[in-house]
N, C-alpha and C positions, 0 to 999 in steps of 0.2 A: 504494500500500500504506500503510495507516494505521500510525502509530507508537503503540506501547502507552503507556498512561498511566504517568508516572514513579512509581516506588515511594516516593520521598521528594520532597516538594514544599514550596516556599515560595510561598504565594499572597499577593499584595499588592493591597490594595483602594485603588485610586487615588481613589475617591470619598471615602474616609476621609482621604487626604492633603489633598484639596481642603477638606474640612470643617475639618481642623486648621489649615490656613493661614488660613481665614476667622476661626476663633477667635483666632488670634494677631494678625491684623490688627485685630480689635476691641479687643484689649488694648493694641496699639501706639499707638492714638490717631492723631496726625498723622505719626508716624514710619513710614518705609517698612519693609518686611520683606525681609530677605535670608534665604532658606531654605538651610540648610547641608546639602549633599549629599555630604560627604566620605565616604571609605571605602565607595564605591559606594552612596551614599545609605543609610548605616547598614545596609548589606546588603539594601536594598529595590530597588536598581537606580537609579543616579544619573540617567540620562537620562530614564527614564519618570517618576520622582518629580519631577525638575526641571521637566518639561513640565507635570505636574499642578499643581505649586506655582505656577508662573508664570501658568497659566490661571486659578487661584483668586485671583490678586492679588499674589503675591510680586513684588517689583521686580527682585531680583537673586538670584544663587546664590553660595554660598561652598563652597570645597573646600580641601584641604590643599596639594596639589602641582600643579606645572605639568602633569604627566602627567594628573592627574585632570581638570583644566580642559580639556585638549585633547580628552579623551574626550567631554565635553559639546559642544564645538564640532563634533567629527566626527559627533555625534548630531543635529546640526542646530539646536542652541540658540544663539540670537543675543543673548540678554539679557546684561547685565553679569555677569561672573564674577570673583570675587576668590580668589586662592590665597595662602597665608601661611606655609607651612613648607617651605622648599627649601634645599638646600645651595648654596654659591657656584658650583658647576659645573653647576647645572641648565640646561636648554635655554631660557634667557631670550629668545633670538632668536625661537624658535618661539612663546613666549608673547606677545611684542610683535607678531609678525606676525598672531597670532590675536586681537588686541585683548583680551588677558587682563590684568586688573589684578593687580599683584604687591605683596604685603605685604613691607615692608622691616624687618629687625630688626638690621642692623649696617652699618657702613661697607663691609665686604667684600661683602655682598650687594648694596648699592646700586652699588658699582663694577662688579660683574658684570652687573647689569641695564643699566647705562649701556653697557657693551661690547656687550651684545645689541641695544640700541636702535641703536647706531651701525652694527652689522652689517646690520640691516634697513633703516635709513635712515628711521626714524620714531620719534617719542617713545614711551617706555614709560609706561604708566599705572601710577602707584604710590601706595601708601598706607603711611604709617609705622605700625608696630605698636609701641606703647610698653608697657613693663613697669611696671604700676602696683601690683604687689605679689604677683602669682602666682609670680614668679621662675621662669618657664619660658621660653617664647619671647617675644621683644620686646626693644626697646632699653632697657637700664637707664638710670636717671636720669643717672649720671655720664657716659655715652657719648652722650646725646641731643644736646648742642650740636654735637659733631663730625658726627653724622649729619645734623642740620638744616643745617649749613654746606655739606656736600656736596650736599644737596638744593637749596639756594639756588643753588649754582654750576651744578648740572645743569639746573635749570629755566631759568636764564639762558642756558645753552648750547643749549637746545632739545632736549636728549636725554631729558628727563623731564617728565611732567605730574604735578604734586603734587595728588592727588585728596583725600586725607583722613588722618584719624588714628583708630586704633582700639586697643582693649585687651581683656583678658579677665579675668573676675572669679574670685576664689578661693573665695568663700563665698556664691554666689548661691542655693544651696539652703537657706540660712539667712537669710530675707529681712530680719531685724532685726539681723544680725551687724554690729558697728561697722566691720568692715573694708570693707564695701561703701561706706560714706560716705568712708572714707579713700581708697579707690581712685577714687571719683568726684572727690574734690578733687585728687588727683594727676593724673587725666585732664584736668581743666580746666586745671591748671597746664601740662601738656604742650601743650595746644592754644594757650594763651596764649604759650608760648615759641616755638612754630612761627610764630605771627603776628609775633613780634619779629624773626624771620629773614625776614620778608616772605612767608611761606607761609600763604596763607589756605585752610583746609580747605573743600572743597566738601561733605564729609560726615564726620560723627563717629559712631562706634558702639561700644557697650560691652556692651549687654545680651544675654545668652544666653537660653535657654528660660525658666529659672527667673525671671530678672529681668524678662523680658518679661511674664510672667504675674503677678508680685507687686510689682514696683518700677517703676511708670510714671515716676518721677522720673529713672530711668536710661536712658530711651528715646533721648534725643538725637535725631539725624536719622534713625537707622535702628536696628532691632533685628536680632539675628542668631541666631534660634532653630535648634536642631538636633533634639534628641530629641523635642520636642513636635510637630514636623512629622509624626512617625511615630506619634503618638497615645499615647505613653508619658509619664507624668507625670514631670517633673524633681524633684518633691517629693511622692512618693506618699503620705507620711504626712499631708500637708496636704490634698490634693485631687486629683481627676483632671481638674479644670478643664474638663470637658465634652469632652475629647479622645476620639477614637476610634482604638484600635489598628488599624494598617494591615496587620500581618503575621499570617498563619496558617501554622504549621509543622505539616505533617501527613505521614502515611505510610500506605500501603495494607497491610492485613492480608495476610500471606503464607501463613499456615497456622493452622488451628484443630484442636486435638487434645486428647484426654482425658489427664488425669494422675491416677493413683490416690493415695489417701490414704497418706501416709508417704513419697512420692517427692519428691526434691529437684529444684529447677529452677535451671538456669544454673550457672556456675562456682561451686565451693565450697559449693553447696547451702545458701546463706544463707537461702533460703526453702524450707520443706518443706510440701507440701500437707497441711493439717490435715483434709481431707476429700476424697472423690472429687470432682474438679472438671474443668473444661475451661479450657484456656489458649489464647491467641492470640499468634502470633509477629508482631512488628512489625519490619520490615527497616530499622531506624534505630538507630545506636549512636553511640559517641563519635567515630567518624570522620566522622559527619554533624552533629556539634554537640550531641549529647545527652550531657551530662557524666556520666562514670562515677559521680560522687558522688551522682547522683540516683537510683541504684538502690534500688528499694523505697520511694521517697519521693514519687512523682508519680502523678497519675491521667492517663489518656488518655480522651478523649471520643469515643464512637462512637455515632452515631444518637441523640444526646441523653442517653446514659447514660455515667457516669464509671466507668472500670474501673481498679483499682490496678495499677501496675507491680510485679512481684515478681521477686526475685532480682537478680543483678548485671546491669548494663548492659554489653554487650559492644561490640566494635569496630563490628559491623555490625547488631546486633539487640538487642531487648529483649523481654520477655514480660509479658503482662498476664493477670490472673486474671478469667475471666468469671463465676465464682461461680454465682449462682442464675439466670443468664441465658445459658446455653450456646447457645441457638438464636437469640439476638439478634445474633450476629456471624457473618459469613461471609468467606471469602477474597475479597480485593478491596475490602472496605469501607474507607472513609477513617477513620483514627484521628488525632484532633487532639492533638498534643503540647502546643502552646499556640496560642491563637488570638484572634480579634477579636469573636466572637459572645458574647452573654450566656450564661453557663454554661460557656464554654470554660475550660480551664486557662489561666492567664495567665503572660505573661513576667515580671510582677512577682512572682508566687508562686515561680517558678524562682529569681529573683534573691534572694529572701529565704531560700530553702532553701540557696543556695550562698554566702550572705554577700557578695553583690556588688550591682551596680546593673543596672537593666533595660537600660541601654545595651549592656552586655556580652552580655546574652541575645539581643538583636536581632541582634547581630553573630555569634552562635554558629552558626546553621545553615550548613552548608557541605558539602564533599565531593560526594556523589552527589545532593544536593538540587538540584532543577530549579526555577527561578523562573518563575512565570506571573502574569498580572494579570487583575483584573476591574475594571469600572467605567472611569471616565475617558472618553476619546474613543471607545473600542471595547473589545471583549473580546479581548485578545491574549495568547497563550501563547508561551513561547519558552525556549530553554535559557539558562543563566546565561552 
């Protein structure tokens, strides 16, 4: 018995992921590319995105937590994986056993990793994350000597392999901001200090998507792009950099019906039909990631025609006005909320309307949305 098509769907183009990785590799020069697939691949599916990125030439993958890294291992990915944001009680033994590289940001974290390595009976692969000015995750300058001393002792004891040094930029979306040069210099100082403790980094990395695309001087040994892998520009006001969006968010029309002039539509009747018209009901709402604040502000594309959303967006549904084209839409048609094809409404447009960034829009589709794939090694559909 066949399964009905989902009413709300996220379609991910794996060929677009591969294209974007190749663009990033070209900008990276001699530096390797670590594709960041945290947050389930920015809501695109970490395992499938990881496979596509590696096949296109990425050397490594980056995630946030041990748990995210283990999902990649369980999905069959054998490439190097770095995770960098964990509490001291994370399952470091499981990370060591799965050959997952662990980012260290404090003495307490390194002590916990050492305990995990001893429990497994093999060295933990580690990289120190230094805070060069973002003042978020990472070892602050005042604590770095203590962390490096413990690294030196742990390497000597055989419980830790010291692989590298990395940091994160605060102003990469402003390519000429002076803080980028400050962070570069602080990063170089941290590397030099590590060497004073007898710790020779195998790899150093600092550049995110924006820096990869605009600041080749910050590439070091490896770049660490995230949002650009998914085809969304980290600096949309500057360029799209030839990237191709990978995500299409769409829903199937549930109902087409007439509305008489003077009749209101949806809660509060914020939109009243100015003429006899036909509307279509789209079964996607704020529970599925369509922000209520977008009510009456976005178009949806059906069969190459853009139709305006009218009235309030509800938990489960929204309404579009078909206007002069009432016969152009039928129940079951796919309505693109934002997508990847020319002429589709864009995630960037949503971001601008909501006063946010395209990263948040890519992470928005959820709830009843079912993820499927096209391109890549095959055409595979599947539940989230």
